[in-house]
LUMSE-38726 format. One record per residue: residue number from 1; x, y, z of N, C-alpha, C, O in turn. Coordinates in Angstrom, 3 decimals. Example, Ala and Ser with C-alpha at 12.3 -4.5 7.8 and 13.67 -1.06 7.14 Angstrom:
2
drennu:n_east:n_north:n_up:ca_east:ca_north:ca_up:c_east:c_north:c_up:o_east:o_north:o_up
1:13.190:-5.690:7.800:12.300:-4.500:7.800:13.200:-3.300:7.800:14.236:-3.319:8.465 .
2:12.850:-2.250:7.080:13.670:-1.060:7.140:12.900:0.030:7.870:13.409:1.138:8.039 .
//
This chain:
132
drennu:n_east:n_north:n_up:ca_east:ca_north:ca_up:c_east:c_north:c_up:o_east:o_north:o_up
1:0.721:-1.254:-0.371:0.040:-0.369:-0.070:1.004:1.291:0.220:1.840:1.311:1.123 .
2:0.785:2.406:-0.532:1.405:2.876:-0.960:1.051:4.443:0.260:-0.064:4.960:0.202 .
3:2.061:4.975:1.195:1.990:5.597:1.706:1.249:7.419:1.507:1.356:8.085:0.477 .
4:0.752:7.736:2.407:0.095:9.117:2.125:1.135:10.038:2.364:2.061:10.058:3.174 .
5:0.644:11.030:1.188:1.745:12.330:1.844:2.151:12.863:3.303:3.192:13.466:3.564 .
6:0.980:12.476:4.337:0.975:13.240:5.724:1.715:11.675:6.129:1.344:11.533:7.294 .
7:2.657:10.301:5.735:2.840:9.444:6.533:4.191:9.728:6.300:5.062:9.653:7.167 .
8:4.469:10.236:4.478:5.601:10.483:3.823:6.623:11.833:4.987:7.764:11.937:5.438 .
9:5.802:12.331:5.010:6.560:13.621:5.890:6.659:13.868:7.400:7.166:14.728:8.121 .
10:5.501:12.020:7.670:6.225:12.095:9.206:7.298:11.557:9.861:7.728:11.793:10.990 .
11:7.758:10.642:8.835:8.803:9.838:8.455:10.439:10.609:8.134:11.585:10.261:8.415 .
12:9.740:12.040:7.267:10.712:12.526:6.852:11.017:13.385:7.763:12.189:13.743:7.649 .
13:10.396:13.931:8.729:10.616:14.435:10.073:11.496:14.277:10.793:12.345:15.040:11.254 .
14:11.188:12.707:10.956:12.157:11.364:11.873:13.428:11.573:11.492:14.443:11.775:12.159 .
15:13.238:11.499:10.306:14.613:11.573:9.823:15.364:12.504:9.875:16.574:12.311:9.991 .
16:14.842:13.728:9.802:15.359:14.425:9.981:15.755:15.567:11.424:16.487:16.555:11.491 .
17:14.927:14.902:12.400:14.593:15.450:13.680:16.001:14.501:14.140:16.881:15.043:14.808 .
18:16.132:12.929:13.686:17.337:12.463:14.130:18.551:12.184:13.835:19.297:11.358:14.360 .
19:18.839:13.290:12.500:20.141:14.027:11.941:20.601:15.081:11.984:21.782:15.369:11.789 .
20:19.442:16.020:12.332:20.056:17.573:12.565:19.976:17.999:14.117:20.049:19.138:14.578 .
21:19.784:16.622:14.886:19.094:17.208:16.018:18.095:18.828:16.426:18.296:19.755:17.210 .
22:17.236:18.577:15.641:16.304:19.858:16.132:14.990:19.116:16.668:14.831:17.924:16.933 .
23:13.962:20.354:16.755:12.433:19.629:17.862:11.449:19.173:16.517:11.686:19.687:15.424 .
24:10.744:18.544:16.615:9.797:18.217:15.472:9.274:19.330:15.281:8.930:19.540:14.118 .
25:9.023:20.410:16.278:8.503:21.365:15.320:8.765:22.169:14.694:7.963:23.008:14.283 .
26:10.229:22.134:14.390:11.336:23.474:13.649:10.686:22.507:12.198:10.689:23.041:11.088 .
27:10.174:21.110:12.382:10.658:20.534:11.217:9.401:20.920:10.141:8.436:20.169:10.288 .
28:9.274:21.700:9.344:7.942:22.696:8.664:8.052:21.278:6.994:8.791:20.314:6.792 .
29:7.152:21.770:6.361:6.920:21.965:5.058:7.969:23.163:4.561:8.696:22.843:3.621 .
30:8.116:24.475:5.081:9.115:25.279:4.555:9.773:25.572:4.603:10.157:26.545:3.954 .
31:10.694:24.673:5.779:11.624:24.774:6.522:13.217:24.556:5.870:13.590:23.423:5.564 .
32:14.114:25.764:5.690:15.597:25.233:4.328:16.013:23.828:5.117:15.486:23.810:6.230 .
33:16.661:22.875:4.897:16.945:22.352:5.496:18.455:22.600:6.209:19.052:21.927:7.049 .
34:18.962:24.346:5.247:20.297:24.387:5.838:20.501:25.828:6.762:21.292:26.061:7.676 .
35:19.481:26.665:6.150:19.598:27.615:6.625:18.995:27.901:8.327:19.419:28.526:9.298 .
36:17.368:26.770:7.924:16.526:26.831:9.018:16.402:25.262:10.005:15.678:24.684:10.816 .
37:17.132:25.186:9.569:17.605:23.221:10.592:18.755:22.997:10.771:19.033:22.029:11.479 .
38:20.168:24.063:10.016:20.893:24.492:10.507:21.604:23.538:9.841:22.748:23.744:10.248 .
39:21.685:22.096:8.634:22.516:21.305:7.985:23.633:22.106:7.693:23.731:23.310:7.454 .
40:24.330:21.335:7.750:26.201:21.438:6.821:26.391:20.937:5.782:25.341:20.997:5.142 .
41:27.298:20.374:5.131:27.912:19.687:4.016:27.497:17.727:4.547:26.909:16.906:3.843 .
42:28.076:17.506:6.010:28.216:16.098:6.173:27.032:15.993:6.811:26.686:14.852:7.116 .
43:26.295:16.926:7.101:24.694:16.043:7.281:24.033:15.611:6.449:23.130:14.822:6.725 .
44:24.334:16.071:4.973:23.571:15.800:4.336:23.472:14.080:3.771:22.684:13.386:3.129 .
45:24.711:13.937:4.413:24.978:12.359:4.194:24.186:11.484:4.600:23.590:10.504:4.153 .
46:24.336:12.228:5.865:23.444:11.036:7.171:21.717:11.302:6.782:20.875:10.426:6.980 .
47:21.316:12.969:6.073:20.145:12.461:5.770:19.994:11.666:4.338:18.863:11.684:3.852 .
48:20.721:11.175:3.828:20.483:10.714:2.565:20.111:9.055:2.997:19.292:8.295:2.483 .
49:21.073:8.828:4.167:21.106:7.394:4.785:19.842:7.363:5.672:19.194:6.341:5.898 .
50:19.689:8.037:5.935:17.995:7.799:7.218:16.543:7.635:6.364:15.520:6.969:6.527 .
51:16.960:8.484:5.495:15.578:8.458:4.122:15.862:7.461:3.781:14.943:6.721:4.131 .
52:16.864:6.707:3.102:16.742:5.229:2.712:16.242:4.133:3.407:15.324:3.457:2.942 .
53:16.794:3.882:4.545:16.305:2.756:5.961:15.117:3.135:5.791:14.393:2.340:5.191 .
54:14.259:4.997:6.436:12.993:4.854:7.016:11.889:4.459:5.471:10.720:4.081:5.555 .
55:12.617:4.666:4.240:11.314:4.056:3.250:12.043:3.051:2.035:11.776:2.934:0.840 .
56:12.855:2.532:2.709:13.472:1.450:2.234:13.654:1.960:0.278:12.933:1.582:-0.646 .
57:14.846:2.885:0.218:14.901:3.061:-1.106:16.157:3.450:-0.937:16.727:3.952:0.032 .
58:16.753:2.964:-2.690:18.485:4.109:-2.437:17.918:5.173:-3.443:17.276:5.192:-4.493 .
59:18.605:6.211:-2.399:18.642:7.082:-3.368:20.552:7.821:-3.854:21.503:8.102:-3.125 .
60:20.412:7.877:-5.051:22.248:7.501:-5.835:22.473:9.333:-5.686:21.933:10.392:-6.006 .
61:23.955:8.652:-4.795:25.044:10.128:-4.546:24.032:11.099:-5.322:22.885:10.728:-5.569 .
62:24.508:12.352:-5.690:23.880:13.558:-5.933:22.503:13.844:-6.732:21.948:14.709:-7.409 .
63:22.333:12.653:-6.250:19.734:12.614:-6.773:19.124:13.875:-6.102:18.491:14.812:-6.590 .
64:19.538:13.588:-4.747:18.607:14.409:-4.139:19.917:15.722:-3.632:19.481:16.867:-3.515 .
65:20.586:15.620:-3.513:21.617:17.237:-3.237:22.767:16.751:-4.199:23.777:16.078:-3.991 .
66:22.180:17.409:-5.464:23.275:17.776:-6.633:24.219:18.185:-6.975:24.440:18.365:-8.173 .
67:25.322:18.542:-5.771:26.686:18.949:-5.363:27.870:18.942:-6.454:28.877:19.644:-6.359 .
68:27.607:18.064:-7.480:28.377:17.972:-8.271:28.319:19.339:-8.977:29.401:19.926:-8.983 .
69:27.355:19.936:-9.537:26.402:21.058:-10.432:27.855:22.392:-10.303:28.261:23.272:-11.061 .
70:28.275:21.880:-8.862:29.097:23.339:-7.951:30.230:23.122:-8.551:30.810:24.183:-8.784 .
71:30.972:21.895:-9.013:32.270:21.641:-9.335:32.397:21.966:-10.839:33.407:21.626:-11.456 .
72:31.423:22.592:-11.406:31.631:22.738:-12.808:31.924:24.213:-13.281:31.326:25.166:-12.784 .
73:33.175:24.394:-14.578:33.123:25.497:-14.471:31.901:25.695:-16.286:31.846:26.724:-16.959 .
74:31.200:24.487:-16.560:30.507:24.491:-17.377:28.762:25.374:-16.636:27.758:25.881:-17.137 .
75:29.181:25.163:-15.512:27.603:25.278:-15.116:27.822:26.912:-13.864:26.878:27.586:-13.452 .
76:28.968:27.097:-13.609:29.025:27.682:-12.567:29.837:28.843:-12.980:30.718:28.442:-13.740 .
77:29.931:30.676:-12.711:30.758:30.767:-13.164:30.403:32.418:-12.363:29.261:32.862:-12.243 .
78:31.741:33.173:-11.861:31.367:34.545:-11.118:30.182:34.164:-10.019:29.275:34.979:-9.851 .
79:30.195:32.940:-9.285:29.933:32.971:-8.120:28.252:32.711:-8.370:27.408:32.604:-7.480 .
80:27.983:32.629:-10.137:26.210:32.339:-10.220:26.681:30.922:-10.954:27.754:30.475:-11.361 .
81:24.840:30.299:-10.888:24.361:29.631:-12.273:24.230:30.210:-13.045:23.476:31.181:-13.116 .
82:25.200:29.621:-14.169:24.629:29.895:-15.984:23.337:29.222:-16.373:22.570:28.583:-15.653 .
83:23.244:29.526:-17.799:21.874:29.517:-17.699:22.394:27.557:-18.400:21.531:26.679:-18.387 .
84:23.432:27.343:-18.770:23.020:25.508:-18.142:22.783:25.164:-17.228:21.745:24.569:-16.940 .
85:23.966:25.524:-16.264:23.693:25.450:-14.666:22.397:25.552:-14.420:22.000:24.420:-14.147 .
86:21.628:26.230:-14.379:20.029:26.472:-14.484:19.776:25.438:-14.916:19.926:24.540:-14.087 .
87:19.255:24.942:-16.426:19.001:24.042:-16.516:18.961:22.239:-15.850:18.073:21.507:-15.414 .
88:20.081:22.142:-16.025:21.092:21.264:-15.052:20.726:21.158:-13.737:21.379:20.311:-13.128 .
89:19.662:21.904:-12.919:19.664:21.899:-11.779:17.989:21.660:-11.975:17.334:20.935:-11.228 .
90:17.542:22.262:-12.894:16.007:21.675:-13.239:15.806:19.976:-13.603:15.028:19.062:-13.328 .
91:16.688:20.144:-14.172:16.001:18.614:-14.475:16.723:17.784:-13.349:16.353:16.619:-13.201 .
92:17.797:18.319:-12.481:17.779:17.145:-11.261:17.132:17.625:-10.220:17.159:17.191:-9.068 .
93:16.596:18.454:-10.603:15.447:18.814:-8.764:14.407:19.050:-9.597:14.448:20.230:-9.946 .
94:13.213:18.294:-10.222:12.444:18.550:-11.011:11.125:19.389:-9.623:10.326:20.320:-9.730 .
95:11.457:18.548:-8.563:10.073:18.659:-7.399:11.151:19.990:-6.216:11.298:19.717:-5.024 .
96:11.639:21.041:-6.697:11.809:21.240:-6.154:11.468:23.002:-7.021:11.368:23.073:-8.246 .
97:11.343:24.212:-6.133:10.638:25.199:-6.732:11.830:25.976:-7.302:12.672:25.410:-6.605 .
98:12.479:26.755:-7.964:13.269:27.101:-8.757:13.146:28.479:-9.056:14.162:29.125:-9.309 .
99:12.159:28.947:-9.058:11.360:30.592:-9.236:11.482:31.564:-8.792:11.059:32.589:-9.326 .
100:12.220:31.526:-7.461:13.243:32.430:-6.538:14.314:32.320:-6.896:14.911:33.155:-7.576 .
101:14.768:31.230:-6.489:16.592:31.523:-7.011:16.520:31.892:-8.846:17.227:32.878:-9.051 .
102:15.900:31.390:-10.111:16.875:31.773:-11.020:16.876:33.221:-11.324:17.695:33.648:-12.137 .
103:15.907:34.139:-10.660:16.380:35.221:-11.325:17.253:35.542:-10.287:16.387:35.630:-9.417 .
104:18.261:35.778:-9.715:19.031:35.811:-9.080:20.128:34.400:-8.694:20.516:34.233:-7.538 .
105:20.407:33.756:-9.468:20.960:32.111:-8.971:22.962:32.361:-8.144:24.118:32.220:-8.543 .
106:22.535:32.615:-7.377:23.706:32.565:-6.569:24.094:31.089:-6.013:23.221:30.322:-5.607 .
107:25.166:30.828:-6.024:25.823:29.420:-5.676:25.705:28.975:-4.301:25.484:27.806:-3.982 .
108:25.923:30.355:-3.152:25.808:30.601:-1.860:23.982:30.235:-1.568:23.623:29.753:-0.493 .
109:23.149:30.499:-2.507:21.727:30.394:-2.035:21.428:28.744:-2.419:20.451:28.185:-1.922 .
110:21.963:28.325:-2.956:21.334:26.471:-3.385:20.666:25.842:-2.579:19.586:25.265:-2.705 .
111:21.600:26.012:-1.405:20.773:25.082:-0.218:19.667:25.624:0.084:18.790:24.911:0.573 .
112:19.433:27.012:-0.132:18.253:26.882:0.337:16.855:26.701:-0.006:15.867:26.772:0.725 .
113:16.960:26.412:-1.455:15.903:25.776:-2.376:15.724:23.842:-1.328:14.611:23.370:-1.098 .
114:16.967:23.158:-0.926:15.736:22.208:0.115:15.090:22.583:1.347:15.344:23.263:2.341 .
115:14.189:21.899:0.909:13.497:22.597:1.644:12.139:21.345:2.474:11.190:20.844:1.873 .
116:12.388:21.203:3.493:11.214:19.394:3.976:10.382:19.219:2.383:10.384:18.320:1.542 .
117:9.972:20.029:2.440:8.447:19.922:2.150:8.779:19.718:0.152:7.876:19.453:-0.642 .
118:10.302:19.935:-0.253:11.216:19.088:-1.579:11.238:18.061:-1.058:10.260:17.343:-1.266 .
119:11.994:17.698:-0.442:12.151:15.941:-0.258:10.783:15.188:-0.296:10.359:14.182:-0.864 .
120:10.312:16.071:0.512:8.736:15.114:0.775:8.380:14.291:-0.498:8.083:13.103:-0.625 .
121:8.557:15.711:-1.763:7.885:15.562:-3.046:9.323:14.459:-3.102:8.900:13.464:-2.514 .
122:10.129:14.296:-3.330:11.464:14.109:-3.500:11.159:12.093:-3.532:11.447:11.122:-4.231 .
123:10.244:12.503:-1.990:10.495:10.561:-1.354:9.094:10.492:-2.655:9.406:10.021:-3.749 .
124:8.558:10.667:-2.578:7.043:10.397:-3.215:7.678:10.049:-4.977:7.530:8.978:-5.566 .
125:8.181:10.937:-5.366:8.456:10.494:-6.784:9.382:9.113:-6.415:8.944:8.089:-6.939 .
126:10.055:9.024:-5.957:10.991:7.808:-5.770:10.332:6.710:-5.157:10.645:5.525:-5.274 .
127:9.271:7.252:-4.407:8.220:5.612:-3.899:7.439:5.507:-4.975:6.898:4.403:-5.040 .
128:7.103:6.436:-6.080:6.321:5.821:-7.405:7.187:5.587:-7.882:7.810:5.363:-6.844 .
129:7.960:5.393:-8.708:8.939:4.857:-9.522:9.077:3.620:-8.588:8.475:2.665:-9.079 .
130:9.545:3.388:-7.656:9.393:1.663:-6.873:8.023:1.247:-7.106:7.982:0.376:-7.975 .
131:7.216:1.469:-6.773:6.037:1.018:-6.881:5.710:0.814:-8.466:4.872:-0.072:-8.640 .
132:6.120:1.352:-9.506:5.768:1.665:-10.296:6.173:0.675:-12.262:5.680:1.128:-13.295 .
//
């Protein structure tokens, strides 16, 4: 049986609380993983591990948090994503809302794209793939 969105949110909340040591009430759909919940780069690996375990899915490296985009001169110039970089980000993060980011694609602001709701949408898509 497929999990409801609420059940996915609850399991995601538990994974983030465990990984980041935050209170449950801080893990709201709009909470940003980095700036609101305090995740640092090392935490992203822990988050992925806990989500894989909680949902019994495999999350390929760079799939949920595509950090390798930032290492490419083709995608990043002068601290901003290029047009090609934005296209790549859209392809890799179809569940993220990039509308505000597109107006000023500053690399330092990429972390703010990763919200709890974005992770829930990602998990929904992975579970649908798996069921499918």
